[in-house]
C-alpha positions as a Markdown table, in Angstrom:
| # | Residue | x | y | z |
|---|---|---|---|---|
| 1 | Met | -115.7 | 54.2 | -81.6 |
| 2 | Phe | -114.1 | 52.1 | -84.4 |
| 3 | Asp | -110.7 | 53.4 | -83.6 |
| 4 | Lys | -108.5 | 50.4 | -84.3 |
| 5 | Tyr | -110.0 | 48.9 | -87.5 |
| 6 | Gly | -112.1 | 51.7 | -88.7 |
| 7 | Glu | -115.8 | 51.9 | -89.5 |
| 8 | Phe | -116.9 | 49.1 | -91.8 |
| 9 | Asp | -119.4 | 50.0 | -94.5 |
| 10 | Ser | -121.0 | 46.5 | -94.5 |
| 11 | Ala | -120.9 | 43.0 | -93.0 |
| 12 | Asp | -119.1 | 41.9 | -96.1 |
| 13 | Glu | -116.4 | 44.4 | -95.6 |
| 14 | Met | -116.0 | 43.4 | -92.0 |
| 15 | Asn | -116.0 | 39.7 | -93.0 |
| 16 | Arg | -113.3 | 40.3 | -95.6 |
| 17 | Ala | -111.1 | 42.0 | -92.9 |
| 18 | Ala | -111.7 | 39.2 | -90.4 |
| 19 | Ala | -110.9 | 36.5 | -93.1 |
| 20 | Ala | -107.7 | 38.3 | -93.9 |
| 21 | Gln | -106.6 | 38.3 | -90.2 |
| 22 | Leu | -107.7 | 34.7 | -89.8 |
| 23 | Ala | -105.7 | 33.7 | -92.9 |
| 24 | Glu | -102.6 | 35.2 | -91.3 |
| 25 | Gly | -103.4 | 33.3 | -88.0 |
| 26 | Asp | -104.1 | 36.4 | -86.1 |
| 27 | Thr | -107.1 | 35.2 | -84.0 |
| 28 | Ala | -106.6 | 38.1 | -81.5 |
| 29 | Ala | -107.2 | 40.6 | -84.4 |
| 30 | Val | -110.4 | 38.7 | -85.3 |
| 31 | Leu | -111.6 | 39.0 | -81.7 |
| 32 | Ala | -110.7 | 42.7 | -81.6 |
| 33 | Ile | -112.6 | 43.3 | -84.8 |
| 34 | Ala | -115.6 | 41.6 | -83.2 |
| 35 | Glu | -115.3 | 43.5 | -80.0 |
| 36 | Glu | -114.8 | 46.9 | -81.7 |
| 37 | Asn | -118.0 | 46.2 | -83.8 |
| 38 | Gly | -120.2 | 45.1 | -80.9 |
| 39 | Leu | -120.2 | 41.4 | -81.9 |
| 40 | Asp | -120.6 | 38.6 | -79.4 |
| 41 | Gln | -117.2 | 37.1 | -78.6 |
| 42 | Ala | -118.7 | 33.5 | -78.6 |
| 43 | Asp | -119.8 | 34.1 | -82.2 |
| 44 | Ala | -116.3 | 35.3 | -83.1 |
| 45 | Glu | -114.8 | 32.2 | -81.5 |
| 46 | Asp | -117.2 | 30.0 | -83.4 |
| 47 | Tyr | -116.0 | 31.8 | -86.6 |
| 48 | Ile | -112.3 | 31.3 | -85.6 |
| 49 | Asp | -113.0 | 27.6 | -84.9 |
| 50 | Gly | -114.6 | 27.2 | -88.4 |
| 51 | Met | -118.0 | 26.6 | -87.0 |
| 52 | Glu | -119.4 | 29.7 | -88.8 |
| 53 | Pro | -118.5 | 30.6 | -92.4 |
| 54 | Val | -118.4 | 34.4 | -91.6 |
| 55 | Leu | -117.8 | 36.6 | -88.6 |
| 56 | Ala | -121.0 | 38.5 | -89.0 |
| 57 | Ser | -124.3 | 38.4 | -90.9 |
| 58 | Pro | -125.7 | 41.7 | -92.0 |
| 59 | Leu | -128.2 | 41.6 | -89.0 |
| 60 | Met | -125.3 | 40.9 | -86.6 |
| 61 | Ala | -123.3 | 43.7 | -88.1 |
| 62 | Ala | -126.1 | 46.2 | -87.8 |
| 63 | Asp | -127.0 | 45.2 | -84.3 |
| 64 | Gly | -123.4 | 45.3 | -83.3 |
| 65 | Lys | -122.9 | 48.8 | -84.6 |
| 66 | Leu | -126.1 | 49.9 | -82.8 |
| 67 | Thr | -124.7 | 48.4 | -79.6 |
| 68 | Val | -121.4 | 50.3 | -79.9 |
| 69 | Glu | -123.1 | 53.5 | -80.7 |
| 70 | Ala | -125.7 | 53.1 | -77.9 |
| 71 | Ala | -122.8 | 52.6 | -75.4 |
| 72 | Asp | -120.9 | 55.6 | -76.9 |
| 73 | Ile | -123.8 | 58.0 | -76.3 |
| 74 | Gly | -124.9 | 56.4 | -73.0 |
| 75 | Ile | -128.3 | 55.0 | -73.7 |
| 76 | Gln | -129.5 | 53.2 | -70.7 |
| 77 | Glu | -133.3 | 53.4 | -70.4 |
| 78 | Gly | -136.3 | 55.6 | -71.2 |
| 79 | Ile | -137.6 | 56.8 | -74.6 |
| 80 | Leu | -134.1 | 56.6 | -76.3 |
| 81 | Ser | -133.8 | 52.9 | -75.3 |
| 82 | Leu | -137.4 | 52.3 | -76.7 |
| 83 | Trp | -136.5 | 53.9 | -80.0 |
| 84 | Leu | -133.2 | 51.9 | -80.1 |
| 85 | Gly | -135.3 | 48.8 | -79.7 |
| 86 | Gln | -137.6 | 49.8 | -82.5 |
| 87 | Ile | -134.6 | 50.3 | -84.8 |
| 88 | Arg | -133.3 | 46.9 | -83.9 |
| 89 | Gln | -136.8 | 45.3 | -84.5 |
| 90 | Leu | -137.0 | 47.1 | -88.0 |
| 91 | Cys | -133.6 | 45.7 | -88.8 |
| 92 | Thr | -134.9 | 42.1 | -88.4 |
| 93 | Glu | -137.9 | 42.9 | -90.6 |
| 94 | Asp | -136.2 | 44.9 | -93.4 |
| 95 | Pro | -133.0 | 43.7 | -94.9 |
| 96 | Ala | -132.5 | 47.1 | -96.7 |
| 97 | Leu | -132.7 | 48.9 | -93.4 |
| 98 | Cys | -130.4 | 46.4 | -91.8 |
| 99 | Leu | -127.7 | 47.2 | -94.5 |
| 100 | Ala | -128.3 | 51.0 | -94.2 |
| 101 | Val | -127.7 | 51.0 | -90.4 |
| 102 | Arg | -124.2 | 49.5 | -91.0 |
| 103 | Lys | -123.3 | 52.1 | -93.6 |
| 104 | Lys | -120.4 | 54.5 | -92.9 |
| 105 | Gly | -121.6 | 57.9 | -91.7 |
| 106 | Lys | -125.0 | 56.7 | -90.5 |
| 107 | Arg | -125.2 | 57.4 | -86.8 |
| 108 | Leu | -127.7 | 56.3 | -84.2 |
| 109 | Ala | -127.3 | 59.7 | -82.5 |
| 110 | Glu | -128.4 | 61.5 | -85.7 |
| 111 | Cys | -131.5 | 59.2 | -86.0 |
| 112 | Leu | -132.4 | 59.9 | -82.4 |
| 113 | Ala | -131.9 | 63.6 | -82.9 |
| 114 | Ala | -134.4 | 63.5 | -85.8 |
| 115 | Met | -136.9 | 61.8 | -83.5 |
| 116 | Ile | -136.3 | 64.3 | -80.7 |
| 117 | Arg | -136.7 | 67.1 | -83.1 |
| 118 | Tyr | -140.0 | 65.7 | -84.4 |
| 119 | Ser | -141.1 | 65.2 | -80.8 |
| 120 | Phe | -140.4 | 68.8 | -79.9 |
| 121 | Glu | -142.0 | 70.2 | -83.1 |
| 122 | His | -145.2 | 68.1 | -82.5 |
| 123 | Lys | -145.6 | 68.5 | -78.8 |
| 124 | Val | -149.1 | 69.1 | -77.5 |
| 125 | Arg | -150.4 | 70.4 | -74.2 |
| 126 | Val | -151.3 | 67.9 | -71.6 |
| 127 | Ser | -154.7 | 68.4 | -70.0 |
| 128 | Asp | -154.4 | 70.2 | -66.6 |
| 129 | Lys | -156.7 | 67.5 | -65.3 |
| 130 | Val | -153.9 | 65.0 | -65.8 |
| 131 | Val | -151.1 | 67.3 | -64.7 |
| 132 | Asp | -152.9 | 68.1 | -61.5 |
| 133 | Leu | -152.5 | 64.4 | -60.6 |
| 134 | Val | -148.7 | 64.4 | -61.1 |
| 135 | Lys | -146.3 | 64.8 | -58.1 |
| 136 | Val | -142.6 | 65.0 | -58.8 |
| 137 | Gln | -139.4 | 65.2 | -56.7 |
| 138 | His | -137.8 | 68.6 | -56.8 |
| 139 | Asn | -135.0 | 69.8 | -54.4 |
| 140 | Gly | -135.8 | 66.9 | -52.2 |
| 141 | Lys | -139.5 | 67.5 | -51.9 |
| 142 | Thr | -142.5 | 66.1 | -53.4 |
| 143 | Val | -144.3 | 68.9 | -55.3 |
| 144 | Pro | -147.1 | 69.3 | -57.8 |
| 145 | Met | -146.0 | 69.3 | -61.5 |
| 146 | Gln | -145.9 | 72.8 | -62.9 |
| 147 | Lys | -148.4 | 73.7 | -65.5 |
| 148 | Pro | -148.7 | 73.9 | -68.4 |
| 149 | Leu | -147.0 | 70.7 | -69.5 |
| 150 | Tyr | -146.3 | 69.9 | -73.2 |
| 151 | Leu | -145.2 | 66.5 | -74.5 |
| 152 | Gly | -144.7 | 65.1 | -77.9 |
| 153 | Phe | -143.5 | 61.7 | -79.0 |
| 154 | Pro | -144.1 | 60.0 | -82.4 |
| 155 | Asp | -146.5 | 57.1 | -82.4 |
| 156 | Asn | -145.1 | 53.8 | -83.6 |
| 157 | Ala | -146.0 | 54.3 | -87.2 |
| 158 | Lys | -144.3 | 57.8 | -87.2 |
| 159 | Ala | -141.3 | 56.5 | -85.4 |
| 160 | Lys | -140.8 | 53.8 | -88.0 |
| 161 | Glu | -141.2 | 56.4 | -90.7 |
| 162 | Leu | -138.6 | 58.7 | -89.1 |
| 163 | Ile | -136.2 | 55.8 | -88.7 |
| 164 | Arg | -136.6 | 54.6 | -92.3 |
| 165 | Asp | -136.3 | 58.2 | -93.5 |
| 166 | Tyr | -133.0 | 58.7 | -91.7 |
| 167 | Tyr | -131.3 | 55.4 | -92.6 |
| 168 | Leu | -132.8 | 54.9 | -96.1 |
| 169 | Gly | -133.7 | 58.5 | -97.1 |
| 170 | Gly | -131.9 | 61.7 | -97.2 |
| 171 | Gly | -131.0 | 61.9 | -93.5 |
| 172 | Gly | -134.1 | 62.5 | -91.5 |
| 173 | Glu | -134.4 | 66.3 | -92.0 |
């Protein structure tokens, strides 16, 4: 991640680097900056062609960073994907969070770890009446779910709080 041009602390920093490369006529470098930072190549080409004044808005820069980090840790589906979507949505609603996501040293993996830690620490026992209805695949056979079963996930409000605490607060501890 961010091996060639380094991790940018903001969209402004990324835009300054792209502008310097464009001023030197190095459009390949501009495209490489965009790719390394998860930006859409068509948007980068629009910037190169002068159709856009900057390579990335703060929202584009934050979303691009999340895209790169999600690929790096292998998020595909499930609860982590849902939490990633929640972070993206919050970025569209909160400019301060959007800027914080792009900050150097802030990591999607660390935010997700804080959410997993909360989930584990706040798990509750699922009623045996529910668990008795669950059949799972195990060693090639369909078998009843083992009891007891404990689950814990933050509700939407708590998930938003955990996300904001990690990116805007002290780090999600």
